[in-house]
A tleap script that builds the chain and sets N, CA, C and O, in Angstrom:
source leaprc.protein.ff14SB
mol = sequence {
  NGLN VAL GLN LEU VAL GLU SER GLY GLY GLY
  LEU VAL GLN PRO GLY GLY SER LEU ARG LEU
  SER CYS ALA ALA SER GLY ASN GLY PHE GLY
  PRO TYR THR MET ALA TRP TYR ARG GLN VAL
  SER GLY LYS GLN ARG GLU LEU ILE THR LEU
  ILE SER ILE LYS ASN HIE THR TYR TYR ALA
  PRO SER VAL LYS ARG ARG PHE ALA ILE SER
  ARG ASP ASN ALA LYS SER THR MET PHE LEU
  GLN MET ASN SER LEU LYS ALA GLU CYS THR
  ASP VAL TYR TYR CYS ASN ARG GLY ILE SER
  PRO PRO LEU THR TRP GLY ARG GLY THR HIE
  VAL THR VAL SER CSER
}
set mol.1.N position { 25.306 -18.808 57.440 }
set mol.1.CA position { 25.661 -17.653 56.627 }
set mol.1.C position { 25.626 -18.054 55.155 }
set mol.1.O position { 26.270 -19.025 54.759 }
set mol.2.N position { 24.885 -17.319 54.356 }
set mol.2.CA position { 24.789 -17.615 52.941 }
set mol.2.C position { 25.962 -16.995 52.211 }
set mol.2.O position { 26.282 -15.824 52.415 }
set mol.3.N position { 26.598 -17.774 51.369 }
set mol.3.CA position { 27.652 -17.263 50.501 }
set mol.3.C position { 27.165 -17.278 49.062 }
set mol.3.O position { 26.563 -18.251 48.608 }
set mol.4.N position { 27.427 -16.208 48.362 }
set mol.4.CA position { 27.017 -16.071 46.970 }
set mol.4.C position { 28.237 -16.176 46.063 }
set mol.4.O position { 29.262 -15.538 46.304 }
set mol.5.N position { 28.113 -16.985 45.023 }
set mol.5.CA position { 29.215 -17.160 44.076 }
set mol.5.C position { 28.682 -16.961 42.673 }
set mol.5.O position { 27.820 -17.706 42.207 }
set mol.6.N position { 29.202 -15.952 42.012 }
set mol.6.CA position { 28.815 -15.661 40.633 }
set mol.6.C position { 29.817 -16.286 39.666 }
set mol.6.O position { 31.006 -16.388 39.966 }
set mol.7.N position { 29.324 -16.697 38.514 }
set mol.7.CA position { 30.203 -17.280 37.503 }
set mol.7.C position { 29.595 -17.078 36.119 }
set mol.7.O position { 28.444 -16.665 35.982 }
set mol.8.N position { 30.389 -17.376 35.104 }
set mol.8.CA position { 29.882 -17.339 33.739 }
set mol.8.C position { 30.322 -16.145 32.925 }
set mol.8.O position { 30.032 -16.069 31.731 }
set mol.9.N position { 31.017 -15.215 33.548 }
set mol.9.CA position { 31.475 -14.045 32.815 }
set mol.9.C position { 32.597 -14.399 31.850 }
set mol.9.O position { 33.078 -15.531 31.812 }
set mol.10.N position { 32.999 -13.407 31.078 }
set mol.10.CA position { 34.083 -13.620 30.129 }
set mol.10.C position { 34.105 -12.532 29.087 }
set mol.10.O position { 33.466 -11.489 29.228 }
set mol.11.N position { 34.853 -12.799 28.041 }
set mol.11.CA position { 34.988 -11.869 26.926 }
set mol.11.C position { 34.045 -12.300 25.803 }
set mol.11.O position { 34.043 -13.462 25.396 }
set mol.12.N position { 33.270 -11.383 25.323 }
set mol.12.CA position { 32.319 -11.686 24.251 }
set mol.12.C position { 32.283 -10.503 23.287 }
set mol.12.O position { 32.478 -9.354 23.683 }
set mol.13.N position { 32.035 -10.802 22.040 }
set mol.13.CA position { 31.942 -9.745 21.039 }
set mol.13.C position { 30.601 -9.033 21.119 }
set mol.13.O position { 29.614 -9.614 21.570 }
set mol.14.N position { 30.560 -7.790 20.687 }
set mol.14.CA position { 29.266 -7.092 20.638 }
set mol.14.C position { 28.243 -7.900 19.854 }
set mol.14.O position { 28.538 -8.457 18.797 }
set mol.15.N position { 27.032 -7.948 20.400 }
set mol.15.CA position { 25.980 -8.746 19.791 }
set mol.15.C position { 25.919 -10.166 20.288 }
set mol.15.O position { 24.972 -10.896 19.995 }
set mol.16.N position { 26.927 -10.560 21.038 }
set mol.16.CA position { 26.983 -11.933 21.539 }
set mol.16.C position { 26.155 -12.143 22.791 }
set mol.16.O position { 25.434 -11.252 23.240 }
set mol.17.N position { 26.272 -13.343 23.343 }
set mol.17.CA position { 25.484 -13.730 24.512 }
set mol.17.C position { 26.364 -14.361 25.569 }
set mol.17.O position { 27.417 -14.926 25.275 }
set mol.18.N position { 25.915 -14.254 26.793 }
set mol.18.CA position { 26.530 -14.938 27.923 }
set mol.18.C position { 25.424 -15.355 28.877 }
set mol.18.O position { 24.349 -14.755 28.911 }
set mol.19.N position { 25.706 -16.385 29.645 }
set mol.19.CA position { 24.775 -16.804 30.686 }
set mol.19.C position { 25.517 -16.821 32.010 }
set mol.19.O position { 26.445 -17.606 32.205 }
set mol.20.N position { 25.105 -15.960 32.906 }
set mol.20.CA position { 25.708 -15.887 34.222 }
set mol.20.C position { 24.946 -16.775 35.190 }
set mol.20.O position { 23.744 -16.995 35.044 }
set mol.21.N position { 25.670 -17.282 36.181 }
set mol.21.CA position { 25.065 -18.108 37.218 }
set mol.21.C position { 25.389 -17.543 38.582 }
set mol.21.O position { 26.434 -16.927 38.790 }
set mol.22.N position { 24.484 -17.762 39.496 }
set mol.22.CA position { 24.676 -17.360 40.892 }
set mol.22.C position { 24.288 -18.551 41.753 }
set mol.22.O position { 23.163 -19.045 41.676 }
set mol.23.N position { 25.211 -19.001 42.561 }
set mol.23.CA position { 24.944 -20.118 43.454 }
set mol.23.C position { 25.019 -19.635 44.893 }
set mol.23.O position { 25.919 -18.880 45.262 }
set mol.24.N position { 24.067 -20.077 45.697 }
set mol.24.CA position { 24.015 -19.688 47.100 }
set mol.24.C position { 24.205 -20.902 47.978 }
set mol.24.O position { 23.503 -21.902 47.834 }
set mol.25.N position { 25.148 -20.811 48.882 }
set mol.25.CA position { 25.379 -21.898 49.830 }
set mol.25.C position { 24.557 -21.650 51.084 }
set mol.25.O position { 23.788 -20.691 51.147 }
set mol.26.N position { 24.714 -22.496 52.064 }
set mol.26.CA position { 24.021 -22.297 53.325 }
set mol.26.C position { 22.521 -22.440 53.171 }
set mol.26.O position { 22.034 -23.451 52.664 }
set mol.27.N position { 21.799 -21.442 53.602 }
set mol.27.CA position { 20.345 -21.492 53.554 }
set mol.27.C position { 19.764 -21.134 52.198 }
set mol.27.O position { 18.546 -21.071 52.031 }
set mol.28.N position { 20.644 -20.898 51.225 }
set mol.28.CA position { 20.158 -20.629 49.884 }
set mol.28.C position { 19.434 -19.295 49.783 }
set mol.28.O position { 19.657 -18.389 50.586 }
set mol.29.N position { 18.579 -19.190 48.799 }
set mol.29.CA position { 17.873 -17.943 48.560 }
set mol.29.C position { 16.746 -17.723 49.554 }
set mol.29.O position { 16.371 -16.579 49.809 }
set mol.30.N position { 16.196 -18.791 50.123 }
set mol.30.CA position { 15.043 -18.635 50.988 }
set mol.30.C position { 13.879 -18.043 50.206 }
set mol.30.O position { 13.773 -18.257 48.998 }
set mol.31.N position { 13.004 -17.301 50.878 }
set mol.31.CA position { 11.828 -16.736 50.213 }
set mol.31.C position { 12.096 -15.371 49.590 }
set mol.31.O position { 11.172 -14.679 49.163 }
set mol.32.N position { 13.349 -14.999 49.546 }
set mol.32.CA position { 13.688 -13.634 49.169 }
set mol.32.C position { 13.696 -13.387 47.666 }
set mol.32.O position { 14.030 -14.261 46.866 }
set mol.33.N position { 13.315 -12.163 47.315 }
set mol.33.CA position { 13.519 -11.686 45.957 }
set mol.33.C position { 15.018 -11.539 45.721 }
set mol.33.O position { 15.737 -10.974 46.545 }
set mol.34.N position { 15.466 -12.047 44.605 }
set mol.34.CA position { 16.886 -11.996 44.277 }
set mol.34.C position { 17.096 -11.107 43.063 }
set mol.34.O position { 16.164 -10.834 42.305 }
set mol.35.N position { 18.321 -10.664 42.893 }
set mol.35.CA position { 18.582 -9.689 41.844 }
set mol.35.C position { 19.991 -9.830 41.294 }
set mol.35.O position { 20.873 -10.416 41.922 }
set mol.36.N position { 20.172 -9.284 40.122 }
set mol.36.CA position { 21.497 -9.103 39.542 }
set mol.36.C position { 21.818 -7.604 39.535 }
set mol.36.O position { 20.971 -6.755 39.261 }
set mol.37.N position { 23.070 -7.333 39.846 }
set mol.37.CA position { 23.573 -5.963 39.866 }
set mol.37.C position { 24.805 -5.910 38.972 }
set mol.37.O position { 25.406 -6.936 38.651 }
set mol.38.N position { 25.164 -4.704 38.581 }
set mol.38.CA position { 26.421 -4.536 37.881 }
set mol.38.C position { 27.111 -3.291 38.419 }
set mol.38.O position { 26.479 -2.365 38.926 }
set mol.39.N position { 28.412 -3.306 38.290 }
set mol.39.CA position { 29.196 -2.205 38.834 }
set mol.39.C position { 30.441 -1.996 38.005 }
set mol.39.O position { 31.224 -2.919 37.779 }
set mol.40.N position { 30.606 -0.790 37.565 }
set mol.40.CA position { 31.854 -0.377 36.953 }
set mol.40.C position { 32.727 0.175 38.065 }
set mol.40.O position { 32.240 0.842 38.978 }
set mol.41.N position { 34.009 -0.103 37.983 }
set mol.41.CA position { 34.932 0.317 39.035 }
set mol.41.C position { 34.754 1.799 39.352 }
set mol.41.O position { 34.764 2.648 38.460 }
set mol.42.N position { 34.595 2.084 40.626 }
set mol.42.CA position { 34.486 3.463 41.068 }
set mol.42.C position { 33.093 4.023 41.036 }
set mol.42.O position { 32.867 5.152 41.472 }
set mol.43.N position { 32.149 3.254 40.527 }
set mol.43.CA position { 30.772 3.723 40.454 }
set mol.43.C position { 29.886 2.884 41.362 }
set mol.43.O position { 30.268 1.805 41.816 }
set mol.44.N position { 28.698 3.407 41.612 }
set mol.44.CA position { 27.757 2.725 42.484 }
set mol.44.C position { 27.219 1.475 41.810 }
set mol.44.O position { 27.009 1.445 40.598 }
set mol.45.N position { 27.001 0.451 42.609 }
set mol.45.CA position { 26.422 -0.771 42.099 }
set mol.45.C position { 24.980 -0.499 41.664 }
set mol.45.O position { 24.226 0.174 42.366 }
set mol.46.N position { 24.610 -1.031 40.501 }
set mol.46.CA position { 23.310 -0.731 39.902 }
set mol.46.C position { 22.477 -2.007 39.778 }
set mol.46.O position { 22.959 -3.017 39.265 }
set mol.47.N position { 21.249 -1.963 40.240 }
set mol.47.CA position { 20.348 -3.109 40.079 }
set mol.47.C position { 19.843 -3.133 38.645 }
set mol.47.O position { 19.366 -2.119 38.137 }
set mol.48.N position { 19.945 -4.279 37.991 }
set mol.48.CA position { 19.499 -4.362 36.608 }
set mol.48.C position { 18.286 -5.267 36.432 }
set mol.48.O position { 17.517 -5.083 35.489 }
set mol.49.N position { 18.101 -6.235 37.314 }
set mol.49.CA position { 16.936 -7.097 37.193 }
set mol.49.C position { 16.729 -7.840 38.497 }
set mol.49.O position { 17.683 -8.110 39.227 }
set mol.50.N position { 15.469 -8.172 38.790 }
set mol.50.CA position { 15.213 -8.966 39.972 }
set mol.50.C position { 14.071 -9.948 39.716 }
set mol.50.O position { 13.293 -9.801 38.772 }
set mol.51.N position { 13.997 -10.954 40.589 }
set mol.51.CA position { 12.993 -12.001 40.442 }
set mol.51.C position { 12.517 -12.410 41.824 }
set mol.51.O position { 13.318 -12.660 42.724 }
set mol.52.N position { 11.206 -12.476 41.977 }
set mol.52.CA position { 10.642 -12.854 43.266 }
set mol.52.C position { 10.584 -14.371 43.398 }
set mol.52.O position { 10.879 -15.100 42.451 }
set mol.53.N position { 10.205 -14.828 44.569 }
set mol.53.CA position { 10.052 -16.260 44.820 }
set mol.53.C position { 8.966 -16.845 43.930 }
set mol.53.O position { 8.962 -18.043 43.648 }
set mol.54.N position { 8.036 -15.988 43.486 }
set mol.54.CA position { 6.962 -16.430 42.591 }
set mol.54.C position { 7.287 -16.145 41.132 }
set mol.54.O position { 6.414 -16.225 40.267 }
set mol.55.N position { 8.545 -15.813 40.863 }
set mol.55.CA position { 9.034 -15.576 39.504 }
set mol.55.C position { 8.468 -14.320 38.847 }
set mol.55.O position { 8.431 -14.223 37.620 }
set mol.56.N position { 8.032 -13.368 39.652 }
set mol.56.CA position { 7.713 -12.048 39.115 }
set mol.56.C position { 9.036 -11.351 38.876 }
set mol.56.O position { 9.943 -11.420 39.705 }
set mol.57.N position { 9.143 -10.679 37.742 }
set mol.57.CA position { 10.425 -10.094 37.373 }
set mol.57.C position { 10.323 -8.598 37.104 }
set mol.57.O position { 9.257 -8.059 36.809 }
set mol.58.N position { 11.455 -7.969 37.218 }
set mol.58.CA position { 11.602 -6.555 36.867 }
set mol.58.C position { 12.913 -6.415 36.101 }
set mol.58.O position { 13.908 -7.058 36.437 }
set mol.59.N position { 12.911 -5.580 35.079 }
set mol.59.CA position { 14.117 -5.291 34.319 }
set mol.59.C position { 14.314 -3.787 34.201 }
set mol.59.O position { 13.370 -3.047 33.924 }
set mol.60.N position { 15.522 -3.350 34.409 }
set mol.60.CA position { 15.841 -1.951 34.146 }
set mol.60.C position { 15.681 -1.695 32.651 }
set mol.60.O position { 15.913 -2.591 31.841 }
set mol.61.N position { 15.291 -0.495 32.287 }
set mol.61.CA position { 15.087 -0.192 30.861 }
set mol.61.C position { 16.302 -0.517 29.998 }
set mol.61.O position { 16.151 -0.883 28.832 }
set mol.62.N position { 17.486 -0.389 30.549 }
set mol.62.CA position { 18.704 -0.595 29.768 }
set mol.62.C position { 18.901 -2.051 29.358 }
set mol.62.O position { 19.653 -2.331 28.425 }
set mol.63.N position { 18.239 -2.978 30.040 }
set mol.63.CA position { 18.446 -4.398 29.731 }
set mol.63.C position { 17.165 -5.112 29.322 }
set mol.63.O position { 17.195 -6.282 28.941 }
set mol.64.N position { 16.056 -4.418 29.401 }
set mol.64.CA position { 14.774 -5.028 29.078 }
set mol.64.C position { 14.774 -5.538 27.644 }
set mol.64.O position { 15.276 -4.877 26.735 }
set mol.65.N position { 14.209 -6.709 27.456 }
set mol.65.CA position { 14.117 -7.397 26.161 }
set mol.65.C position { 15.447 -7.953 25.662 }
set mol.65.O position { 15.492 -8.577 24.601 }
set mol.66.N position { 16.530 -7.739 26.408 }
set mol.66.CA position { 17.814 -8.345 26.035 }
set mol.66.C position { 18.292 -9.349 27.063 }
set mol.66.O position { 18.939 -10.338 26.719 }
set mol.67.N position { 17.974 -9.098 28.336 }
set mol.67.CA position { 18.403 -9.974 29.423 }
set mol.67.C position { 17.197 -10.735 29.966 }
set mol.67.O position { 16.067 -10.253 29.900 }
set mol.68.N position { 17.446 -11.919 30.499 }
set mol.68.CA position { 16.386 -12.707 31.123 }
set mol.68.C position { 16.903 -13.333 32.405 }
set mol.68.O position { 17.938 -13.999 32.408 }
set mol.69.N position { 16.181 -13.117 33.491 }
set mol.69.CA position { 16.557 -13.657 34.797 }
set mol.69.C position { 15.693 -14.875 35.096 }
set mol.69.O position { 14.518 -14.924 34.733 }
set mol.70.N position { 16.288 -15.845 35.757 }
set mol.70.CA position { 15.542 -17.027 36.171 }
set mol.70.C position { 16.177 -17.576 37.445 }
set mol.70.O position { 17.311 -17.237 37.782 }
set mol.71.N position { 15.438 -18.421 38.141 }
set mol.71.CA position { 15.971 -18.993 39.379 }
set mol.71.C position { 15.473 -20.414 39.540 }
set mol.71.O position { 14.388 -20.778 39.088 }
set mol.72.N position { 16.298 -21.197 40.193 }
set mol.72.CA position { 15.948 -22.577 40.553 }
set mol.72.C position { 16.054 -22.648 42.067 }
set mol.72.O position { 17.141 -22.815 42.619 }
set mol.73.N position { 14.919 -22.520 42.727 }
set mol.73.CA position { 14.937 -22.455 44.188 }
set mol.73.C position { 15.427 -23.755 44.821 }
set mol.73.O position { 16.096 -23.734 45.854 }
set mol.74.N position { 15.099 -24.863 44.211 }
set mol.74.CA position { 15.514 -26.155 44.770 }
set mol.74.C position { 17.033 -26.288 44.797 }
set mol.74.O position { 17.597 -26.932 45.682 }
set mol.75.N position { 17.685 -25.671 43.815 }
set mol.75.CA position { 19.145 -25.750 43.734 }
set mol.75.C position { 19.816 -24.468 44.202 }
set mol.75.O position { 21.038 -24.339 44.131 }
set mol.76.N position { 19.018 -23.521 44.679 }
set mol.76.CA position { 19.556 -22.226 45.127 }
set mol.76.C position { 20.495 -21.645 44.085 }
set mol.76.O position { 21.617 -21.238 44.384 }
set mol.77.N position { 20.013 -21.619 42.873 }
set mol.77.CA position { 20.790 -21.099 41.752 }
set mol.77.C position { 19.957 -20.110 40.964 }
set mol.77.O position { 18.749 -20.284 40.798 }
set mol.78.N position { 20.608 -19.084 40.489 }
set mol.78.CA position { 19.941 -18.065 39.695 }
set mol.78.C position { 20.764 -17.823 38.445 }
set mol.78.O position { 21.982 -18.001 38.444 }
set mol.79.N position { 20.090 -17.418 37.387 }
set mol.79.CA position { 20.762 -17.245 36.114 }
set mol.79.C position { 20.425 -15.880 35.512 }
set mol.79.O position { 19.390 -15.282 35.804 }
set mol.80.N position { 21.324 -15.421 34.677 }
set mol.80.CA position { 21.066 -14.218 33.890 }
set mol.80.C position { 21.511 -14.500 32.463 }
set mol.80.O position { 22.704 -14.596 32.177 }
set mol.81.N position { 20.545 -14.631 31.584 }
set mol.81.CA position { 20.829 -14.809 30.169 }
set mol.81.C position { 20.957 -13.426 29.554 }
set mol.81.O position { 20.022 -12.626 29.582 }
set mol.82.N position { 22.110 -13.166 29.010 }
set mol.82.CA position { 22.408 -11.843 28.463 }
set mol.82.C position { 22.576 -11.971 26.956 }
set mol.82.O position { 23.484 -12.656 26.486 }
set mol.83.N position { 21.721 -11.328 26.215 }
set mol.83.CA position { 21.765 -11.369 24.760 }
set mol.83.C position { 22.006 -9.977 24.189 }
set mol.83.O position { 21.839 -8.967 24.873 }
set mol.84.N position { 22.400 -9.948 22.932 }
set mol.84.CA position { 22.630 -8.663 22.241 }
set mol.84.C position { 23.508 -7.741 23.076 }
set mol.84.O position { 23.188 -6.571 23.287 }
set mol.85.N position { 24.602 -8.285 23.536 }
set mol.85.CA position { 25.464 -7.521 24.430 }
set mol.85.C position { 26.121 -6.355 23.705 }
set mol.85.O position { 26.478 -6.435 22.530 }
set mol.86.N position { 26.265 -5.273 24.454 }
set mol.86.CA position { 26.870 -4.058 23.941 }
set mol.86.C position { 28.130 -3.745 24.742 }
set mol.86.O position { 28.332 -4.277 25.833 }
set mol.87.N position { 28.960 -2.889 24.197 }
set mol.87.CA position { 30.201 -2.531 24.892 }
set mol.87.C position { 29.919 -1.946 26.268 }
set mol.87.O position { 30.682 -2.162 27.209 }
set mol.88.N position { 28.823 -1.208 26.383 }
set mol.88.CA position { 28.494 -0.600 27.677 }
set mol.88.C position { 28.022 -1.613 28.713 }
set mol.88.O position { 27.795 -1.246 29.866 }
set mol.89.N position { 27.873 -2.856 28.337 }
set mol.89.CA position { 27.550 -3.922 29.296 }
set mol.89.C position { 28.792 -4.430 30.015 }
set mol.89.O position { 28.697 -5.269 30.912 }
set mol.90.N position { 29.935 -3.931 29.629 }
set mol.90.CA position { 31.178 -4.328 30.283 }
set mol.90.C position { 31.158 -3.846 31.724 }
set mol.90.O position { 31.161 -2.644 31.989 }
set mol.91.N position { 31.139 -4.799 32.654 }
set mol.91.CA position { 30.981 -4.500 34.074 }
set mol.91.C position { 31.360 -5.747 34.868 }
set mol.91.O position { 31.644 -6.805 34.308 }
set mol.92.N position { 31.356 -5.588 36.172 }
set mol.92.CA position { 31.374 -6.739 37.067 }
set mol.92.C position { 29.936 -6.970 37.510 }
set mol.92.O position { 29.257 -6.037 37.938 }
set mol.93.N position { 29.473 -8.209 37.408 }
set mol.93.CA position { 28.090 -8.528 37.722 }
set mol.93.C position { 28.024 -9.302 39.032 }
set mol.93.O position { 28.807 -10.221 39.270 }
set mol.94.N position { 27.081 -8.915 39.868 }
set mol.94.CA position { 26.896 -9.518 41.177 }
set mol.94.C position { 25.447 -9.969 41.333 }
set mol.94.O position { 24.539 -9.438 40.693 }
set mol.95.N position { 25.259 -10.951 42.190 }
set mol.95.CA position { 23.903 -11.319 42.582 }
set mol.95.C position { 23.749 -11.055 44.073 }
set mol.95.O position { 24.723 -11.080 44.825 }
set mol.96.N position { 22.538 -10.806 44.483 }
set mol.96.CA position { 22.233 -10.582 45.891 }
set mol.96.C position { 20.728 -10.450 46.031 }
set mol.96.O position { 19.993 -10.532 45.047 }
set mol.97.N position { 20.278 -10.249 47.249 }
set mol.97.CA position { 18.868 -9.996 47.447 }
set mol.97.C position { 18.467 -8.710 46.737 }
set mol.97.O position { 19.274 -7.799 46.554 }
set mol.98.N position { 17.218 -8.663 46.351 }
set mol.98.CA position { 16.783 -7.511 45.578 }
set mol.98.C position { 16.101 -6.431 46.400 }
set mol.98.O position { 16.147 -5.257 46.031 }
set mol.99.N position { 15.484 -6.792 47.479 }
set mol.99.CA position { 14.718 -5.822 48.257 }
set mol.99.C position { 15.161 -5.822 49.715 }
set mol.99.O position { 15.385 -4.761 50.298 }
set mol.100.N position { 15.283 -6.973 50.287 }
set mol.100.CA position { 15.679 -7.100 51.686 }
set mol.100.C position { 17.137 -6.687 51.852 }
set mol.100.O position { 17.873 -6.579 50.872 }
set mol.101.N position { 17.546 -6.460 53.086 }
set mol.101.CA position { 18.960 -6.127 53.318 }
set mol.101.C position { 19.874 -7.146 52.654 }
set mol.101.O position { 19.626 -8.349 52.733 }
set mol.102.N position { 20.920 -6.675 52.007 }
set mol.102.CA position { 21.754 -7.589 51.228 }
set mol.102.C position { 22.543 -8.564 52.089 }
set mol.102.O position { 22.851 -8.299 53.251 }
set mol.103.N position { 22.856 -9.693 51.482 }
set mol.103.CA position { 23.805 -10.631 52.052 }
set mol.103.C position { 25.209 -10.093 51.801 }
set mol.103.O position { 25.380 -9.082 51.119 }
set mol.104.N position { 26.201 -10.764 52.348 }
set mol.104.CA position { 27.581 -10.401 52.041 }
set mol.104.C position { 27.803 -10.569 50.540 }
set mol.104.O position { 27.472 -11.606 49.965 }
set mol.105.N position { 28.364 -9.545 49.920 }
set mol.105.CA position { 28.545 -9.584 48.486 }
set mol.105.C position { 29.614 -10.597 48.086 }
set mol.105.O position { 30.632 -10.755 48.760 }
set mol.106.N position { 29.353 -11.274 46.974 }
set mol.106.CA position { 30.355 -12.172 46.420 }
set mol.106.C position { 31.405 -11.384 45.660 }
set mol.106.O position { 31.449 -10.156 45.726 }
set mol.107.N position { 32.248 -12.103 44.939 }
set mol.107.CA position { 33.323 -11.453 44.205 }
set mol.107.C position { 32.882 -10.973 42.830 }
set mol.107.O position { 33.601 -10.232 42.160 }
set mol.108.N position { 31.711 -11.396 42.422 }
set mol.108.CA position { 31.218 -10.973 41.116 }
set mol.108.C position { 31.855 -11.761 39.985 }
set mol.108.O position { 32.773 -12.556 40.187 }
set mol.109.N position { 31.341 -11.517 38.799 }
set mol.109.CA position { 31.918 -12.144 37.614 }
set mol.109.C position { 32.077 -11.060 36.549 }
set mol.109.O position { 31.169 -10.263 36.311 }
set mol.110.N position { 33.232 -11.047 35.923 }
set mol.110.CA position { 33.563 -9.986 34.988 }
set mol.110.C position { 33.010 -10.293 33.600 }
set mol.110.O position { 33.175 -11.396 33.078 }
set mol.111.N position { 32.363 -9.313 33.027 }
set mol.111.CA position { 31.880 -9.409 31.656 }
set mol.111.C position { 32.544 -8.302 30.850 }
set mol.111.O position { 32.464 -7.123 31.195 }
set mol.112.N position { 33.198 -8.707 29.773 }
set mol.112.CA position { 33.835 -7.740 28.888 }
set mol.112.C position { 33.259 -7.921 27.491 }
set mol.112.O position { 33.327 -9.008 26.919 }
set mol.113.N position { 32.696 -6.858 26.950 }
set mol.113.CA position { 32.123 -6.894 25.610 }
set mol.113.C position { 33.013 -6.045 24.713 }
set mol.113.O position { 33.060 -4.820 24.825 }
set mol.114.N position { 33.706 -6.726 23.833 }
set mol.114.CA position { 34.675 -6.028 22.993 }
set mol.114.C position { 34.961 -6.836 21.746 }
set mol.114.O position { 34.934 -8.067 21.764 }
set mol.115.N position { 35.234 -6.131 20.667 }
set mol.115.CA position { 35.602 -6.819 19.432 }
set mol.115.C position { 37.118 -6.935 19.334 }
set mol.115.O position { 37.633 -7.486 18.361 }
savepdb mol mol.pdb
quit
């Protein structure tokens, strides 16, 4: 059973940057496309970016040119570099598969953008 653990969140000022990490235990990411999601309490989880095993990427318009996704398959780790953060980026961020049926969701990592 793969367990996903997100980390790297915190409090950052508008315009600042954060780098989130996602670590997968067990069988790791395997050949699957992986993704980052965000969720505000009470709202549906939203896919914001994904990356294939061949490093093909997709970004939602809201984060394009500000966020960058990457993965290290050997270490079963994925990253999300978040730049030019805005107050509306305040969310809980999760990682999971991007296309295939999801794994059990981790606890996420909280990102708060505030001055």
